[in-house]
py3Dmol code that shows the C-alpha trace and the ligand (Angstrom):
import py3Dmol

protein = """\
ATOM      1  CA  MET A   1      94.078 106.209-214.238  1.00  0.00           C
ATOM      2  CA  PRO A   2      92.733 106.157-210.736  1.00  0.00           C
ATOM      3  CA  ARG A   3      96.013 105.834-208.903  1.00  0.00           C
ATOM      4  CA  HIS A   4      96.909 109.484-209.727  1.00  0.00           C
ATOM      5  CA  ALA A   5      96.369 111.904-206.891  1.00  0.00           C
ATOM      6  CA  THR A   6      93.572 114.325-207.411  1.00  0.00           C
ATOM      7  CA  ASP A   7      95.082 117.716-208.020  1.00  0.00           C
ATOM      8  CA  GLY A   8      93.764 120.516-205.938  1.00  0.00           C
ATOM      9  CA  SER A   9      93.741 118.596-202.809  1.00  0.00           C
ATOM     10  CA  SER A  10      95.725 120.193-199.992  1.00  0.00           C
ATOM     11  CA  SER A  11      99.449 119.545-200.227  1.00  0.00           C
ATOM     12  CA  ALA A  12     101.487 118.405-197.299  1.00  0.00           C
ATOM     13  CA  THR A  13     104.601 120.044-198.594  1.00  0.00           C
ATOM     14  CA  SER A  14     103.432 123.366-199.914  1.00  0.00           C
ATOM     15  CA  GLY A  15     103.354 125.076-196.596  1.00  0.00           C
ATOM     16  CA  SER A  16     106.863 123.961-195.552  1.00  0.00           C
ATOM     17  CA  GLY A  17     108.526 127.184-196.990  1.00  0.00           C
ATOM     18  CA  HIS A  18     111.757 127.003-198.777  1.00  0.00           C
ATOM     19  CA  SER A  19     114.364 124.979-196.929  1.00  0.00           C
ATOM     20  CA  ILE A  20     117.719 126.754-197.195  1.00  0.00           C
ATOM     21  CA  ARG A  21     120.934 125.264-196.121  1.00  0.00           C
ATOM     22  CA  ARG A  22     124.402 126.398-196.930  1.00  0.00           C
ATOM     23  CA  VAL A  23     126.853 124.088-198.677  1.00  0.00           C
ATOM     24  CA  ASP A  24     130.232 125.324-199.708  1.00  0.00           C
ATOM     25  CA  GLY A  25     129.415 128.895-200.773  1.00  0.00           C
ATOM     26  CA  ALA A  26     126.002 127.743-202.254  1.00  0.00           C
ATOM     27  CA  LYS A  27     122.614 127.465-200.861  1.00  0.00           C
ATOM     28  CA  ARG A  28     119.860 125.012-201.625  1.00  0.00           C
ATOM     29  CA  VAL A  29     116.519 126.582-202.387  1.00  0.00           C
ATOM     30  CA  CYS A  30     113.216 124.977-203.209  1.00  0.00           C
ATOM     31  CA  LEU A  31     111.406 126.581-206.093  1.00  0.00           C
ATOM     32  CA  ASP A  32     108.163 127.054-204.118  1.00  0.00           C
ATOM     33  CA  GLY A  33     107.233 130.396-205.752  1.00  0.00           C
ATOM     34  CA  GLU A  34     109.546 132.629-203.609  1.00  0.00           C
ATOM     35  CA  SER A  35     112.309 131.845-206.018  1.00  0.00           C
ATOM     36  CA  MET A  36     111.244 131.279-209.603  1.00  0.00           C
ATOM     37  CA  PRO A  37     113.291 129.178-211.926  1.00  0.00           C
ATOM     38  CA  GLU A  38     115.676 131.255-213.990  1.00  0.00           C
ATOM     39  CA  LEU A  39     117.780 130.291-216.905  1.00  0.00           C
ATOM     40  CA  PRO A  40     120.248 128.241-214.885  1.00  0.00           C
ATOM     41  CA  GLU A  41     117.553 126.230-213.213  1.00  0.00           C
ATOM     42  CA  VAL A  42     115.708 125.582-216.501  1.00  0.00           C
ATOM     43  CA  GLU A  43     118.926 124.608-218.154  1.00  0.00           C
ATOM     44  CA  THR A  44     119.717 122.258-215.373  1.00  0.00           C
ATOM     45  CA  VAL A  45     116.264 120.547-215.577  1.00  0.00           C
ATOM     46  CA  ALA A  46     116.405 120.324-219.404  1.00  0.00           C
ATOM     47  CA  ASN A  47     119.865 118.589-219.354  1.00  0.00           C
ATOM     48  CA  GLY A  48     118.842 116.387-216.417  1.00  0.00           C
ATOM     49  CA  VAL A  49     115.645 115.297-218.123  1.00  0.00           C
ATOM     50  CA  HIS A  50     117.463 114.777-221.432  1.00  0.00           C
ATOM     51  CA  ALA A  51     119.995 112.377-219.890  1.00  0.00           C
ATOM     52  CA  ARG A  52     117.233 110.357-218.338  1.00  0.00           C
ATOM     53  CA  VAL A  53     114.654 110.102-221.232  1.00  0.00           C
ATOM     54  CA  HIS A  54     116.161 110.656-224.558  1.00  0.00           C
ATOM     55  CA  GLY A  55     115.544 107.723-226.880  1.00  0.00           C
ATOM     56  CA  GLN A  56     112.556 106.657-224.943  1.00  0.00           C
ATOM     57  CA  LYS A  57     109.117 106.216-226.611  1.00  0.00           C
ATOM     58  CA  ILE A  58     106.077 107.733-225.115  1.00  0.00           C
ATOM     59  CA  ALA A  59     103.754 104.737-224.580  1.00  0.00           C
ATOM     60  CA  SER A  60     100.823 106.584-223.176  1.00  0.00           C
ATOM     61  CA  VAL A  61      99.749 109.945-221.913  1.00  0.00           C
ATOM     62  CA  TRP A  62      97.639 111.076-219.041  1.00  0.00           C
ATOM     63  CA  LEU A  63      96.685 114.734-218.643  1.00  0.00           C
ATOM     64  CA  SER A  64      94.782 116.387-215.657  1.00  0.00           C
ATOM     65  CA  ARG A  65      91.448 117.980-216.046  1.00  0.00           C
ATOM     66  CA  TYR A  66      92.710 121.517-215.290  1.00  0.00           C
ATOM     67  CA  LYS A  67      92.593 124.056-218.107  1.00  0.00           C
ATOM     68  CA  GLU A  68      95.477 126.418-217.122  1.00  0.00           C
ATOM     69  CA  PRO A  69      98.544 124.243-217.864  1.00  0.00           C
ATOM     70  CA  PHE A  70      97.480 123.413-221.337  1.00  0.00           C
ATOM     71  CA  LYS A  71      97.986 125.920-224.271  1.00  0.00           C
ATOM     72  CA  THR A  72      97.157 123.113-226.653  1.00  0.00           C
ATOM     73  CA  PRO A  73      93.849 121.235-226.295  1.00  0.00           C
ATOM     74  CA  ARG A  74      94.478 118.222-224.075  1.00  0.00           C
ATOM     75  CA  ALA A  75      93.164 115.720-226.550  1.00  0.00           C
ATOM     76  CA  GLU A  76      95.322 117.012-229.367  1.00  0.00           C
ATOM     77  CA  MET A  77      98.286 116.989-226.910  1.00  0.00           C
ATOM     78  CA  ALA A  78      97.782 113.405-225.806  1.00  0.00           C
ATOM     79  CA  ASP A  79      97.182 112.216-229.395  1.00  0.00           C
ATOM     80  CA  THR A  80     100.312 113.886-230.680  1.00  0.00           C
ATOM     81  CA  LEU A  81     102.613 112.760-227.833  1.00  0.00           C
ATOM     82  CA  THR A  82     101.524 109.213-227.805  1.00  0.00           C
ATOM     83  CA  GLY A  83     103.885 106.932-229.817  1.00  0.00           C
ATOM     84  CA  LYS A  84     106.447 109.637-230.386  1.00  0.00           C
ATOM     85  CA  ARG A  85     110.220 109.115-229.527  1.00  0.00           C
ATOM     86  CA  ILE A  86     111.959 111.645-227.389  1.00  0.00           C
ATOM     87  CA  GLU A  87     115.066 112.572-229.375  1.00  0.00           C
ATOM     88  CA  ARG A  88     116.332 115.565-227.364  1.00  0.00           C
ATOM     89  CA  VAL A  89     115.545 117.752-224.486  1.00  0.00           C
ATOM     90  CA  TYR A  90     117.041 121.245-224.329  1.00  0.00           C
ATOM     91  CA  ARG A  91     116.414 124.758-222.998  1.00  0.00           C
ATOM     92  CA  GLU A  92     115.186 127.565-225.296  1.00  0.00           C
ATOM     93  CA  GLY A  93     114.984 130.770-223.209  1.00  0.00           C
ATOM     94  CA  LYS A  94     113.078 129.696-220.165  1.00  0.00           C
ATOM     95  CA  HIS A  95     111.245 127.006-222.015  1.00  0.00           C
ATOM     96  CA  ILE A  96     112.136 123.289-222.021  1.00  0.00           C
ATOM     97  CA  VAL A  97     111.791 121.860-225.600  1.00  0.00           C
ATOM     98  CA  PHE A  98     111.248 118.003-226.270  1.00  0.00           C
ATOM     99  CA  ASP A  99     112.200 117.148-229.897  1.00  0.00           C
ATOM    100  CA  LEU A 100     109.838 114.271-230.894  1.00  0.00           C
ATOM    101  CA  SER A 101     110.042 112.018-233.846  1.00  0.00           C
ATOM    102  CA  ALA A 102     107.253 109.921-235.297  1.00  0.00           C
ATOM    103  CA  ARG A 103     107.289 106.123-234.771  1.00  0.00           C
ATOM    104  CA  GLY A 104     109.734 104.405-237.130  1.00  0.00           C
ATOM    105  CA  ARG A 105     111.418 107.556-238.404  1.00  0.00           C
ATOM    106  CA  THR A 106     114.009 108.173-235.847  1.00  0.00           C
ATOM    107  CA  SER A 107     115.672 111.338-236.938  1.00  0.00           C
ATOM    108  CA  LYS A 108     112.927 113.568-238.348  1.00  0.00           C
ATOM    109  CA  ILE A 109     111.427 115.759-235.783  1.00  0.00           C
ATOM    110  CA  SER A 110     107.737 115.954-236.340  1.00  0.00           C
ATOM    111  CA  ALA A 111     106.665 117.941-233.247  1.00  0.00           C
ATOM    112  CA  GLN A 112     107.932 119.576-230.163  1.00  0.00           C
ATOM    113  CA  TRP A 113     106.536 119.480-226.613  1.00  0.00           C
ATOM    114  CA  ILE A 114     107.138 122.814-224.964  1.00  0.00           C
ATOM    115  CA  VAL A 115     107.236 122.955-221.109  1.00  0.00           C
ATOM    116  CA  HIS A 116     107.365 126.162-219.207  1.00  0.00           C
ATOM    117  CA  LEU A 117     107.901 125.713-215.401  1.00  0.00           C
ATOM    118  CA  GLY A 118     106.206 128.906-214.375  1.00  0.00           C
ATOM    119  CA  MET A 119     106.814 129.459-210.712  1.00  0.00           C
ATOM    120  CA  THR A 120     106.453 125.995-209.106  1.00  0.00           C
ATOM    121  CA  GLY A 121     106.553 123.624-212.121  1.00  0.00           C
ATOM    122  CA  ARG A 122     108.707 120.501-211.821  1.00  0.00           C
ATOM    123  CA  LEU A 123     109.573 117.582-214.289  1.00  0.00           C
ATOM    124  CA  LEU A 124     110.186 114.491-212.422  1.00  0.00           C
ATOM    125  CA  VAL A 125     111.384 111.158-213.904  1.00  0.00           C
ATOM    126  CA  SER A 126     109.989 108.361-211.653  1.00  0.00           C
ATOM    127  CA  ALA A 127     109.617 104.686-211.498  1.00  0.00           C
ATOM    128  CA  PHE A 128     106.091 103.601-212.078  1.00  0.00           C
ATOM    129  CA  GLU A 129     105.754 102.430-208.445  1.00  0.00           C
ATOM    130  CA  VAL A 130     106.535 105.832-207.014  1.00  0.00           C
ATOM    131  CA  PRO A 131     103.275 107.466-205.866  1.00  0.00           C
ATOM    132  CA  VAL A 132     102.149 110.194-208.098  1.00  0.00           C
ATOM    133  CA  PRO A 133     102.397 113.589-206.132  1.00  0.00           C
ATOM    134  CA  ASN A 134      99.561 115.856-205.709  1.00  0.00           C
ATOM    135  CA  HIS A 135      99.279 118.544-208.459  1.00  0.00           C
ATOM    136  CA  THR A 136     100.427 116.320-211.233  1.00  0.00           C
ATOM    137  CA  HIS A 137      99.190 117.635-214.563  1.00  0.00           C
ATOM    138  CA  ALA A 138     100.808 115.273-217.005  1.00  0.00           C
ATOM    139  CA  VAL A 139     102.219 111.771-216.897  1.00  0.00           C
ATOM    140  CA  LEU A 140     104.063 110.412-219.977  1.00  0.00           C
ATOM    141  CA  SER A 141     104.534 106.734-219.555  1.00  0.00           C
ATOM    142  CA  LEU A 142     107.862 105.767-221.297  1.00  0.00           C
ATOM    143  CA  SER A 143     108.670 102.622-223.053  1.00  0.00           C
ATOM    144  CA  ASP A 144     111.002 101.436-220.333  1.00  0.00           C
ATOM    145  CA  GLY A 145     108.273 101.682-217.735  1.00  0.00           C
ATOM    146  CA  ARG A 146     109.323 104.879-216.066  1.00  0.00           C
ATOM    147  CA  GLU A 147     107.221 107.987-215.994  1.00  0.00           C
ATOM    148  CA  LEU A 148     107.916 111.638-216.807  1.00  0.00           C
ATOM    149  CA  ARG A 149     105.683 113.688-214.750  1.00  0.00           C
ATOM    150  CA  PHE A 150     104.857 117.278-214.739  1.00  0.00           C
ATOM    151  CA  VAL A 151     103.919 118.668-211.284  1.00  0.00           C
ATOM    152  CA  ASP A 152     102.763 122.158-210.613  1.00  0.00           C
ATOM    153  CA  ALA A 153     101.013 123.229-207.375  1.00  0.00           C
ATOM    154  CA  ARG A 154     100.290 126.887-208.537  1.00  0.00           C
ATOM    155  CA  ARG A 155      99.511 126.164-212.088  1.00  0.00           C
ATOM    156  CA  PHE A 156     101.546 128.995-213.615  1.00  0.00           C
ATOM    157  CA  GLY A 157     103.486 126.526-215.688  1.00  0.00           C
ATOM    158  CA  ARG A 158     102.434 125.772-219.302  1.00  0.00           C
ATOM    159  CA  LEU A 159     102.508 122.845-221.677  1.00  0.00           C
ATOM    160  CA  ALA A 160     102.182 123.170-225.377  1.00  0.00           C
ATOM    161  CA  LEU A 161     102.812 121.552-228.705  1.00  0.00           C
ATOM    162  CA  HIS A 162     104.843 123.093-231.494  1.00  0.00           C
ATOM    163  CA  LYS A 163     104.060 121.614-234.801  1.00  0.00           C
ATOM    164  CA  MET A 164     106.916 121.419-237.137  1.00  0.00           C
ATOM    165  CA  GLU A 165     105.140 120.787-240.512  1.00  0.00           C
ATOM    166  CA  GLY A 166     107.701 123.008-242.390  1.00  0.00           C
ATOM    167  CA  ASN A 167     108.022 125.477-239.420  1.00  0.00           C
ATOM    168  CA  PRO A 168     111.396 126.081-237.832  1.00  0.00           C
ATOM    169  CA  GLY A 169     111.827 124.727-234.271  1.00  0.00           C
ATOM    170  CA  PHE A 170     110.335 126.630-231.400  1.00  0.00           C
ATOM    171  CA  ARG A 171     112.034 129.928-230.636  1.00  0.00           C
ATOM    172  CA  GLY A 172     111.454 132.019-227.505  1.00  0.00           C
ATOM    173  CA  PRO A 173     111.428 135.714-227.863  1.00  0.00           C
ATOM    174  CA  GLY A 174     114.603 137.595-227.382  1.00  0.00           C
ATOM    175  CA  ARG A 175     118.385 136.721-227.769  1.00  0.00           C
ATOM    176  CA  GLU A 176     120.074 133.898-225.748  1.00  0.00           C
ATOM    177  CA  PRO A 177     122.286 135.445-223.141  1.00  0.00           C
ATOM    178  CA  LEU A 178     124.829 132.602-223.110  1.00  0.00           C
ATOM    179  CA  THR A 179     125.645 132.796-226.833  1.00  0.00           C
ATOM    180  CA  ILE A 180     125.007 136.344-227.788  1.00  0.00           C
ATOM    181  CA  SER A 181     128.318 137.999-228.880  1.00  0.00           C
ATOM    182  CA  GLY A 182     129.655 141.058-226.942  1.00  0.00           C
ATOM    183  CA  GLU A 183     129.055 143.375-229.976  1.00  0.00           C
ATOM    184  CA  ASP A 184     125.441 142.186-230.377  1.00  0.00           C
ATOM    185  CA  PHE A 185     124.900 142.598-226.680  1.00  0.00           C
ATOM    186  CA  VAL A 186     126.148 146.304-226.865  1.00  0.00           C
ATOM    187  CA  ALA A 187     123.962 146.893-229.850  1.00  0.00           C
ATOM    188  CA  LEU A 188     120.861 145.392-228.217  1.00  0.00           C
ATOM    189  CA  PHE A 189     121.106 147.795-225.147  1.00  0.00           C
ATOM    190  CA  ARG A 190     122.870 150.926-226.496  1.00  0.00           C
ATOM    191  CA  SER A 191     119.764 152.570-227.835  1.00  0.00           C
ATOM    192  CA  ARG A 192     117.484 151.733-224.996  1.00  0.00           C
ATOM    193  CA  LYS A 193     116.296 154.629-222.740  1.00  0.00           C
ATOM    194  CA  LEU A 194     115.023 152.331-219.941  1.00  0.00           C
ATOM    195  CA  ALA A 195     117.127 151.405-216.808  1.00  0.00           C
ATOM    196  CA  ILE A 196     119.600 148.881-217.495  1.00  0.00           C
ATOM    197  CA  LYS A 197     117.988 146.469-214.869  1.00  0.00           C
ATOM    198  CA  ALA A 198     114.608 146.828-216.596  1.00  0.00           C
ATOM    199  CA  ALA A 199     116.270 146.222-220.053  1.00  0.00           C
ATOM    200  CA  LEU A 200     117.918 143.010-218.632  1.00  0.00           C
ATOM    201  CA  LEU A 201     114.543 141.776-217.440  1.00  0.00           C
ATOM    202  CA  ASN A 202     112.935 142.553-220.850  1.00  0.00           C
ATOM    203  CA  GLN A 203     112.450 139.089-222.376  1.00  0.00           C
ATOM    204  CA  SER A 204     111.996 140.463-225.814  1.00  0.00           C
ATOM    205  CA  LEU A 205     115.638 141.712-225.793  1.00  0.00           C
ATOM    206  CA  LEU A 206     117.331 138.875-223.846  1.00  0.00           C
ATOM    207  CA  HIS A 207     115.397 135.827-222.719  1.00  0.00           C
ATOM    208  CA  GLY A 208     115.773 133.884-219.527  1.00  0.00           C
ATOM    209  CA  VAL A 209     117.356 136.466-217.215  1.00  0.00           C
ATOM    210  CA  GLY A 210     115.226 137.057-214.235  1.00  0.00           C
ATOM    211  CA  ASN A 211     115.441 139.178-211.048  1.00  0.00           C
ATOM    212  CA  ILE A 212     118.219 137.269-209.268  1.00  0.00           C
ATOM    213  CA  TYR A 213     120.803 137.134-212.119  1.00  0.00           C
ATOM    214  CA  ALA A 214     119.923 140.778-213.222  1.00  0.00           C
ATOM    215  CA  ASP A 215     120.847 142.064-209.830  1.00  0.00           C
ATOM    216  CA  GLU A 216     123.896 139.764-209.512  1.00  0.00           C
ATOM    217  CA  SER A 217     125.368 140.514-212.833  1.00  0.00           C
ATOM    218  CA  LEU A 218     124.965 144.376-212.371  1.00  0.00           C
ATOM    219  CA  PHE A 219     126.892 144.019-209.066  1.00  0.00           C
ATOM    220  CA  ARG A 220     129.588 142.009-210.592  1.00  0.00           C
ATOM    221  CA  ALA A 221     129.873 144.606-213.352  1.00  0.00           C
ATOM    222  CA  GLY A 222     129.800 147.505-210.949  1.00  0.00           C
ATOM    223  CA  ILE A 223     126.895 149.105-212.701  1.00  0.00           C
ATOM    224  CA  ARG A 224     124.026 150.920-210.844  1.00  0.00           C
ATOM    225  CA  PRO A 225     120.708 149.211-211.888  1.00  0.00           C
ATOM    226  CA  THR A 226     119.085 152.655-212.539  1.00  0.00           C
ATOM    227  CA  TRP A 227     121.306 153.815-215.239  1.00  0.00           C
ATOM    228  CA  PRO A 228     119.534 154.288-218.509  1.00  0.00           C
ATOM    229  CA  ALA A 229     120.997 151.570-220.811  1.00  0.00           C
ATOM    230  CA  CYS A 230     121.759 154.055-223.507  1.00  0.00           C
ATOM    231  CA  ARG A 231     124.103 156.014-221.169  1.00  0.00           C
ATOM    232  CA  LEU A 232     126.470 153.117-220.431  1.00  0.00           C
ATOM    233  CA  SER A 233     129.606 153.161-222.374  1.00  0.00           C
ATOM    234  CA  ARG A 234     130.540 150.287-224.706  1.00  0.00           C
ATOM    235  CA  GLU A 235     133.132 149.111-222.226  1.00  0.00           C
ATOM    236  CA  ARG A 236     130.731 149.023-219.344  1.00  0.00           C
ATOM    237  CA  LEU A 237     128.288 147.032-221.375  1.00  0.00           C
ATOM    238  CA  LEU A 238     130.905 144.548-222.405  1.00  0.00           C
ATOM    239  CA  ARG A 239     131.759 144.129-218.708  1.00  0.00           C
ATOM    240  CA  LEU A 240     128.018 143.456-217.981  1.00  0.00           C
ATOM    241  CA  HIS A 241     127.953 140.938-220.816  1.00  0.00           C
ATOM    242  CA  ALA A 242     130.865 139.081-219.270  1.00  0.00           C
ATOM    243  CA  ALA A 243     129.510 139.274-215.882  1.00  0.00           C
ATOM    244  CA  LEU A 244     126.128 138.011-216.883  1.00  0.00           C
ATOM    245  CA  LYS A 245     127.586 135.017-218.773  1.00  0.00           C
ATOM    246  CA  ASP A 246     129.903 134.253-215.993  1.00  0.00           C
ATOM    247  CA  VAL A 247     127.272 134.132-213.266  1.00  0.00           C
ATOM    248  CA  LEU A 248     124.794 132.161-215.388  1.00  0.00           C
ATOM    249  CA  ARG A 249     127.501 129.515-216.253  1.00  0.00           C
ATOM    250  CA  LYS A 250     128.568 129.160-212.613  1.00  0.00           C
ATOM    251  CA  ALA A 251     124.873 128.784-211.649  1.00  0.00           C
ATOM    252  CA  ILE A 252     124.346 126.038-214.305  1.00  0.00           C
ATOM    253  CA  GLU A 253     127.462 124.184-212.998  1.00  0.00           C
ATOM    254  CA  LEU A 254     126.328 124.397-209.476  1.00  0.00           C
ATOM    255  CA  GLY A 255     122.728 123.312-210.448  1.00  0.00           C
ATOM    256  CA  GLY A 256     124.130 120.329-212.131  1.00  0.00           C
ATOM    257  CA  SER A 257     125.268 118.970-208.750  1.00  0.00           C
ATOM    258  CA  SER A 258     121.686 118.919-207.430  1.00  0.00           C
ATOM    259  CA  VAL A 259     119.789 117.935-210.501  1.00  0.00           C
ATOM    260  CA  SER A 260     119.465 114.416-209.396  1.00  0.00           C
ATOM    261  CA  ASP A 261     117.681 115.567-206.209  1.00  0.00           C
ATOM    262  CA  TYR A 262     115.432 117.732-208.359  1.00  0.00           C
ATOM    263  CA  VAL A 263     114.497 115.527-211.215  1.00  0.00           C
ATOM    264  CA  ASP A 264     114.711 112.119-209.631  1.00  0.00           C
ATOM    265  CA  ALA A 265     113.229 112.845-206.182  1.00  0.00           C
ATOM    266  CA  ASP A 266     109.747 113.768-205.165  1.00  0.00           C
ATOM    267  CA  GLY A 267     110.767 117.464-205.620  1.00  0.00           C
ATOM    268  CA  VAL A 268     111.251 118.292-201.950  1.00  0.00           C
ATOM    269  CA  ALA A 269     114.890 118.907-202.428  1.00  0.00           C
ATOM    270  CA  GLY A 270     115.681 121.998-204.531  1.00  0.00           C
ATOM    271  CA  PHE A 271     118.546 123.422-206.450  1.00  0.00           C
ATOM    272  CA  PHE A 272     121.866 124.602-205.283  1.00  0.00           C
ATOM    273  CA  GLN A 273     122.120 128.299-206.083  1.00  0.00           C
ATOM    274  CA  LEU A 274     125.144 130.522-206.053  1.00  0.00           C
ATOM    275  CA  GLU A 275     125.471 132.483-202.797  1.00  0.00           C
ATOM    276  CA  HIS A 276     124.008 135.823-203.718  1.00  0.00           C
ATOM    277  CA  ARG A 277     126.068 138.949-203.391  1.00  0.00           C
ATOM    278  CA  VAL A 278     123.313 141.493-203.416  1.00  0.00           C
ATOM    279  CA  TYR A 279     120.063 139.752-204.165  1.00  0.00           C
ATOM    280  CA  MET A 280     117.865 139.545-200.933  1.00  0.00           C
ATOM    281  CA  ARG A 281     120.738 140.908-198.830  1.00  0.00           C
ATOM    282  CA  THR A 282     119.199 144.264-197.928  1.00  0.00           C
ATOM    283  CA  GLY A 283     120.969 145.948-195.117  1.00  0.00           C
ATOM    284  CA  GLU A 284     123.644 143.202-194.940  1.00  0.00           C
ATOM    285  CA  PRO A 285     127.327 144.440-195.488  1.00  0.00           C
ATOM    286  CA  CYS A 286     128.556 144.452-199.139  1.00  0.00           C
ATOM    287  CA  LEU A 287     130.989 141.572-199.533  1.00  0.00           C
ATOM    288  CA  VAL A 288     133.494 143.956-201.185  1.00  0.00           C
ATOM    289  CA  CYS A 289     133.264 147.247-199.283  1.00  0.00           C
ATOM    290  CA  GLY A 290     131.074 146.579-196.239  1.00  0.00           C
ATOM    291  CA  LYS A 291     128.506 149.252-196.992  1.00  0.00           C
ATOM    292  CA  PRO A 292     124.951 147.974-196.402  1.00  0.00           C
ATOM    293  CA  ILE A 293     123.158 146.740-199.519  1.00  0.00           C
ATOM    294  CA  LYS A 294     120.285 148.864-200.609  1.00  0.00           C
ATOM    295  CA  ARG A 295     116.887 147.862-201.898  1.00  0.00           C
ATOM    296  CA  ILE A 296     114.755 149.854-204.240  1.00  0.00           C
ATOM    297  CA  VAL A 297     111.841 148.955-206.375  1.00  0.00           C
ATOM    298  CA  LEU A 298     112.604 149.317-210.064  1.00  0.00           C
ATOM    299  CA  ALA A 299     110.413 148.002-213.026  1.00  0.00           C
ATOM    300  CA  GLY A 300     108.032 146.591-210.160  1.00  0.00           C
ATOM    301  CA  ARG A 301     110.836 144.412-208.918  1.00  0.00           C
ATOM    302  CA  GLY A 302     112.902 144.463-205.694  1.00  0.00           C
ATOM    303  CA  THR A 303     116.296 145.554-206.814  1.00  0.00           C
ATOM    304  CA  HIS A 304     119.353 145.116-204.688  1.00  0.00           C
ATOM    305  CA  PHE A 305     122.762 146.968-205.046  1.00  0.00           C
ATOM    306  CA  CYS A 306     125.684 148.529-203.375  1.00  0.00           C
ATOM    307  CA  ALA A 307     125.726 152.276-203.682  1.00  0.00           C
ATOM    308  CA  ARG A 308     129.510 152.387-203.289  1.00  0.00           C
ATOM    309  CA  CYS A 309     130.560 149.618-205.688  1.00  0.00           C
ATOM    310  CA  GLN A 310     127.900 150.127-208.271  1.00  0.00           C
ATOM    311  CA  LYS A 311     128.184 153.534-209.999  1.00  0.00           C
TER     312      LYS A 311
END
"""
ligand_1 = """\
1
ZN
Zn 130.163 147.513 -201.976
"""
view = py3Dmol.view(width=600, height=400)
view.addModel(protein, "pdb")
view.setStyle({"model": 0}, {"cartoon": {"style": "trace"}})
view.addModel(ligand_1, "xyz")
view.setStyle({"model": 1}, {"stick": {}})
view.zoomTo()
view.show()
């Protein structure tokens, strides 16, 4: 497929930094590595791609020669994907899962294609005529002539197959923050000695929560990120559970308004994200009490909080 750009050549867009502009209490960020996709962005992409490609058959597959993105051998991946019908696209943790059925048997899922966006990965649905961007690692040609493209400049994203063959569907590690019950949330954290922020980031406990939404939910719940999880009362953990779900849901709603720019365009436009209250606001006044936001490093991650509002 000679018309595909050679990956690894210099990119005209990678040095542009992340364009940020404010829109009604939200800002638009490009996921160029500074800001990794977290649960809301992954959910937004999964929903946007589902709306555009479900029901389509994969007519042919092109994969780049780079090793890093492929957790399943390239030939096997291309073979398995070709001819399958895309039944559904959804988020599982921070993974995007494509349910695929074999030709002619529309309902039975025979394989899943698993996409992890890593830091800079993008899934684009494009007309055939739209030039293929640099750093494209997979092109799935669809039965209606459009193409689903996986583009990833830094190559931290991953593509894999999950064979069904009697196995249950792909499951990420950890529990799902949007559906876990309050009691299960309390039980998950109550015995943990590590700092609550570190526990929130631990993907084997809850999956999909990254640095931004850990900081933001702790602020909204009024909890100091350094508290050992096991020393937080049931009431405070329940408040954190509610705050986390609330902030993730709002971010998903907001992301939905920019998904078209993200999935349909050449990827220069980014997502709308919630205006952060503490994340990356070091030294700026707390929006509640005016005290400057503090930054510490916890579990190796920059951690932002208000020392007055978060006890
Ligand atoms: Zn404050």
